[in-house]
DRENDO-1510 file (C-alpha; in Angstrom, 1 decimal, always signed):
<recs>
REC; n; res; u; v; w
REC; 1; MET; +111.8; -1.5; -84.1 .
REC; 2; ALA; +114.1; +1.3; -82.4 .
REC; 3; THR; +113.0; +0.0; -78.9 .
REC; 4; PHE; +114.7; -3.4; -79.6 .
REC; 5; ALA; +117.6; -2.3; -81.2 .
REC; 6; HIS; +118.1; +0.5; -78.3 .
REC; 7; ALA; +117.7; -2.2; -76.0 .
REC; 8; PHE; +120.9; -4.3; -78.2 .
REC; 9; GLY; +122.7; -1.2; -77.9 .
REC; 10; TRP; +122.9; -1.4; -74.2 .
REC; 11; LEU; +124.9; -5.1; -74.1 .
REC; 12; HIS; +128.1; -2.6; -75.6 .
REC; 13; ASN; +128.8; -2.1; -71.8 .
REC; 14; ILE; +129.1; -6.2; -72.2 .
REC; 15; PHE; +131.1; -6.7; -75.1 .
REC; 16; GLY; +133.6; -4.2; -73.2 .
REC; 17; LEU; +133.4; -1.3; -76.5 .
REC; 18; ARG; +132.9; +2.0; -76.6 .
REC; 19; ILE; +130.2; +3.4; -78.8 .
REC; 20; GLU; +130.7; +7.9; -79.4 .
REC; 21; SER; +127.2; +8.3; -81.5 .
REC; 22; ARG; +127.3; +11.1; -83.9 .
REC; 23; LYS; +124.9; +12.4; -85.5 .
REC; 24; PRO; +124.0; +15.9; -87.6 .
REC; 25; GLU; +121.9; +17.9; -86.0 .
REC; 26; GLY; +118.0; +17.9; -86.8 .
REC; 27; ALA; +118.3; +14.4; -86.9 .
REC; 28; GLU; +115.2; +13.2; -85.2 .
REC; 29; LYS; +113.6; +15.9; -87.3 .
REC; 30; ILE; +114.5; +14.6; -90.8 .
REC; 31; GLY; +111.1; +12.4; -91.3 .
REC; 32; ASN; +110.8; +9.5; -94.4 .
REC; 33; ALA; +114.0; +8.3; -95.5 .
REC; 34; ILE; +116.4; +5.5; -96.2 .
REC; 35; TYR; +119.3; +4.9; -93.8 .
REC; 36; ILE; +122.7; +2.7; -95.0 .
REC; 37; ALA; +124.9; +1.2; -93.4 .
REC; 38; ASN; +128.1; -0.8; -93.6 .
REC; 39; HIS; +127.8; -3.9; -92.5 .
REC; 40; GLN; +130.9; -5.5; -90.8 .
REC; 41; ASN; +129.5; -9.0; -88.4 .
REC; 42; ASN; +127.1; -10.0; -86.1 .
REC; 43; TYR; +128.3; -6.7; -83.3 .
REC; 44; ASP; +126.4; -4.4; -85.9 .
REC; 45; MET; +123.7; -4.6; -84.0 .
REC; 46; ILE; +125.1; -3.5; -81.1 .
REC; 47; THR; +127.3; -1.0; -82.5 .
REC; 48; ALA; +125.0; +1.0; -84.7 .
REC; 49; ALA; +121.9; +0.3; -82.6 .
REC; 50; ASN; +121.1; +3.9; -80.4 .
REC; 51; MET; +121.6; +5.1; -84.1 .
REC; 52; VAL; +117.9; +4.0; -85.1 .
REC; 53; GLN; +115.6; +6.9; -85.0 .
REC; 54; PRO; +111.7; +6.0; -84.5 .
REC; 55; PRO; +109.9; +4.8; -86.6 .
REC; 56; THR; +112.3; +2.7; -88.4 .
REC; 57; VAL; +112.4; -1.2; -89.7 .
REC; 58; THR; +115.1; -2.7; -91.8 .
REC; 59; VAL; +115.1; -4.7; -95.0 .
REC; 60; GLY; +117.1; -8.3; -93.8 .
REC; 61; LYS; +117.0; -11.5; -95.9 .
REC; 62; LYS; +114.5; -14.6; -95.6 .
REC; 63; SER; +116.8; -16.9; -93.3 .
REC; 64; LEU; +116.9; -14.7; -90.7 .
REC; 65; VAL; +113.6; -15.5; -89.5 .
REC; 66; TRP; +115.1; -19.1; -88.2 .
REC; 67; VAL; +117.9; -17.3; -85.9 .
REC; 68; PRO; +117.2; -18.7; -82.2 .
REC; 69; PHE; +115.0; -16.2; -80.6 .
REC; 70; PHE; +116.1; -12.7; -82.7 .
REC; 71; GLY; +114.3; -13.9; -85.8 .
REC; 72; PRO; +111.2; -13.9; -84.6 .
REC; 73; LEU; +112.1; -10.5; -82.9 .
REC; 74; TYR; +113.1; -9.5; -85.8 .
REC; 75; TRP; +110.0; -10.5; -87.8 .
REC; 76; LEU; +107.2; -9.7; -84.8 .
REC; 77; THR; +108.8; -6.3; -84.5 .
REC; 78; GLY; +107.7; -5.2; -88.7 .
REC; 79; ASN; +111.0; -5.5; -90.7 .
REC; 80; LEU; +110.4; -7.1; -94.2 .
REC; 81; LEU; +111.9; -10.2; -95.0 .
REC; 82; ILE; +113.2; -10.8; -98.8 .
REC; 83; ASP; +114.2; -13.4; -100.7 .
REC; 84; ARG; +117.6; -13.1; -103.0 .
REC; 85; ASN; +117.4; -16.2; -104.1 .
REC; 86; ASN; +113.7; -14.6; -105.6 .
REC; 87; LYS; +114.4; -11.6; -108.3 .
REC; 88; SER; +111.1; -10.9; -108.6 .
REC; 89; LYS; +110.2; -11.1; -104.7 .
REC; 90; ALA; +113.1; -9.4; -104.1 .
REC; 91; HIS; +111.6; -6.7; -106.5 .
REC; 92; ASP; +107.9; -6.8; -104.8 .
REC; 93; THR; +109.9; -6.1; -101.4 .
REC; 94; ILE; +111.5; -2.7; -103.5 .
REC; 95; SER; +108.0; -2.4; -104.2 .
REC; 96; ASP; +106.8; -2.9; -101.0 .
REC; 97; VAL; +108.8; -0.1; -99.4 .
REC; 98; VAL; +107.9; +3.0; -101.9 .
REC; 99; GLU; +103.8; +1.9; -101.2 .
REC; 100; GLN; +105.0; +2.5; -97.5 .
REC; 101; PHE; +106.7; +5.5; -97.9 .
REC; 102; LYS; +103.3; +6.7; -99.4 .
REC; 103; LYS; +100.8; +5.3; -97.0 .
REC; 104; LYS; +102.6; +6.7; -93.6 .
REC; 105; GLU; +106.1; +8.3; -91.5 .
REC; 106; ILE; +108.3; +5.2; -91.4 .
REC; 107; SER; +111.9; +5.0; -92.3 .
REC; 108; PHE; +114.1; +1.9; -93.4 .
REC; 109; TRP; +117.0; +1.0; -93.0 .
REC; 110; MET; +119.5; -1.0; -95.2 .
REC; 111; PHE; +122.9; -3.0; -96.0 .
REC; 112; PRO; +123.7; -2.2; -99.5 .
REC; 113; GLU; +126.4; -4.3; -99.0 .
REC; 114; GLY; +124.0; -7.1; -99.2 .
REC; 115; THR; +126.2; -9.4; -96.9 .
REC; 116; ARG; +128.7; -8.9; -94.2 .
REC; 117; SER; +132.4; -7.5; -94.8 .
REC; 118; ARG; +134.2; -9.4; -92.3 .
REC; 119; GLY; +137.6; -7.1; -92.2 .
REC; 120; ARG; +137.2; -7.1; -96.3 .
REC; 121; GLY; +136.5; -2.6; -96.1 .
REC; 122; LEU; +133.3; -1.2; -97.8 .
REC; 123; LEU; +131.9; -3.5; -100.3 .
REC; 124; PRO; +130.8; -2.7; -103.3 .
REC; 125; PHE; +126.7; -1.1; -102.9 .
REC; 126; LYS; +123.4; -3.5; -104.2 .
REC; 127; THR; +121.3; -0.5; -105.5 .
REC; 128; GLY; +117.6; -1.9; -104.0 .
REC; 129; ALA; +117.9; +1.2; -101.6 .
REC; 130; PHE; +118.5; +3.8; -104.2 .
REC; 131; HIS; +116.3; +2.7; -106.5 .
REC; 132; ALA; +113.7; +2.9; -103.6 .
REC; 133; ALA; +115.2; +6.7; -102.6 .
REC; 134; ILE; +114.1; +7.9; -106.5 .
REC; 135; ALA; +110.5; +5.9; -106.7 .
REC; 136; ALA; +110.2; +7.7; -103.6 .
REC; 137; GLY; +110.8; +10.9; -103.3 .
REC; 138; VAL; +113.0; +10.0; -100.0 .
REC; 139; PRO; +116.6; +11.3; -98.7 .
REC; 140; VAL; +119.3; +8.4; -98.6 .
REC; 141; ILE; +121.5; +8.6; -95.1 .
REC; 142; PRO; +124.5; +7.5; -94.7 .
REC; 143; VAL; +125.4; +5.6; -91.2 .
REC; 144; VAL; +129.6; +4.7; -90.8 .
REC; 145; VAL; +130.8; +2.8; -88.2 .
REC; 146; SER; +134.9; +2.6; -87.3 .
REC; 147; ASP; +135.9; -0.8; -88.1 .
REC; 148; THR; +135.5; -3.8; -85.6 .
REC; 149; HIS; +137.0; -6.4; -87.7 .
REC; 150; ASP; +139.2; -8.4; -84.7 .
REC; 151; LYS; +138.6; -5.7; -82.4 .
REC; 152; ILE; +136.3; -7.5; -79.8 .
REC; 153; LYS; +138.0; -10.4; -77.6 .
REC; 154; PHE; +136.2; -12.3; -74.9 .
REC; 155; ASN; +139.3; -12.1; -72.8 .
REC; 156; ARG; +139.8; -8.8; -72.1 .
REC; 157; TRP; +137.4; -6.3; -70.1 .
REC; 158; ASN; +138.7; -3.2; -72.4 .
REC; 159; ASN; +138.1; -3.0; -76.4 .
REC; 160; GLY; +138.4; +0.3; -77.1 .
REC; 161; LEU; +136.3; +3.2; -78.8 .
REC; 162; VAL; +133.9; +2.6; -81.9 .
REC; 163; ILE; +132.4; +5.9; -83.0 .
REC; 164; VAL; +129.1; +5.4; -85.0 .
REC; 165; GLU; +129.0; +8.4; -87.1 .
REC; 166; MET; +125.4; +9.7; -88.7 .
REC; 167; LEU; +126.0; +11.6; -91.8 .
REC; 168; PRO; +124.2; +14.8; -93.6 .
REC; 169; PRO; +120.8; +13.2; -95.3 .
REC; 170; VAL; +121.8; +12.6; -99.5 .
REC; 171; ASP; +119.0; +15.2; -101.4 .
REC; 172; ILE; +117.9; +12.1; -104.1 .
REC; 173; LYS; +116.4; +15.0; -106.0 .
REC; 174; GLN; +119.7; +15.7; -107.8 .
REC; 175; PHE; +119.9; +11.9; -109.3 .
REC; 176; GLU; +116.0; +12.1; -110.1 .
REC; 177; GLY; +116.5; +11.0; -113.6 .
REC; 178; GLN; +119.5; +9.4; -113.3 .
REC; 179; SER; +120.6; +5.9; -112.6 .
REC; 180; ALA; +120.5; +4.6; -109.3 .
REC; 181; ARG; +123.8; +3.1; -109.4 .
REC; 182; LYS; +125.1; +6.5; -109.8 .
REC; 183; LEU; +123.2; +7.7; -105.9 .
REC; 184; ALA; +124.4; +4.2; -105.3 .
REC; 185; THR; +128.1; +5.2; -105.7 .
REC; 186; HIS; +127.4; +9.2; -104.7 .
REC; 187; CYS; +127.0; +7.6; -101.1 .
REC; 188; ARG; +129.5; +4.8; -101.4 .
REC; 189; GLU; +132.4; +7.6; -101.9 .
REC; 190; LEU; +131.3; +9.4; -99.3 .
REC; 191; MET; +131.1; +6.3; -97.1 .
REC; 192; ALA; +134.2; +5.1; -98.0 .
REC; 193; ALA; +135.6; +8.6; -97.6 .
REC; 194; ARG; +134.5; +9.0; -93.5 .
REC; 195; LEU; +135.4; +5.6; -93.3 .
REC; 196; GLU; +138.9; +6.3; -93.4 .
REC; 197; GLU; +138.7; +9.3; -91.0 .
REC; 198; LEU; +136.8; +7.2; -88.5 .
REC; 199; ASN; +139.1; +4.7; -88.5 .
REC; 200; ALA; +142.5; +7.0; -88.1 .
REC; 201; GLU; +141.0; +9.0; -85.6 .
REC; 202; VAL; +140.1; +6.3; -83.4 .
REC; 203; ALA; +143.8; +4.7; -83.7 .
REC; 204; ARG; +145.2; +7.9; -82.6 .
REC; 205; ARG; +142.9; +8.1; -80.2 .
REC; 206; SER; +143.8; +5.0; -79.0 .
REC; 207; GLN; +148.0; +5.7; -79.0 .
REC; 208; GLU; +147.0; +8.3; -77.1 .
REC; 209; GLU; +145.4; +6.1; -74.3 .
REC; 210; LYS; +148.4; +4.6; -74.5 .
REC; 211; ARG; +150.3; +6.9; -73.0 .
</recs>
């Protein structure tokens, strides 16, 4: 999965984007974890792709398998598909995630908003990823991508800067015995604050480049 993700990441050159990736020290040695990221639009597979650490797979909606070319590739690279219209199967998928953590070295990438925000800011988080993190005893690692809504125009070569930042792992031990909702709220607050800072930085640097 990481190999294909990094290949998709190269496409930022075609879309005229400059991607600045930031990782905390030791990001490659974290081990099993759940990565969560803000989900803006279809360009996420390009902007955030190089942040995918091996061995990581994602949890996505079952309907993705029918997307031409991408769907079969998504399934063949080991990603888990979830039927959001069937709550019992969705619950079973979270149980599968926990079991995978127990069996081998693996991480999961999830979009806790559950859908694309499309310029509406950071949407409320669903709790599935956080239930899994608490049950498996693995850290949650937020990844924040600066705003890309209406940023990419196909009639220009330069579509500006996008900053992708991996935040330090959130230790879930402090949330043991508490609800997954509290962990979700904590992570969302961290990401919302950092997203605002990254957007401000991109705007400032863009203005400086125009001078």
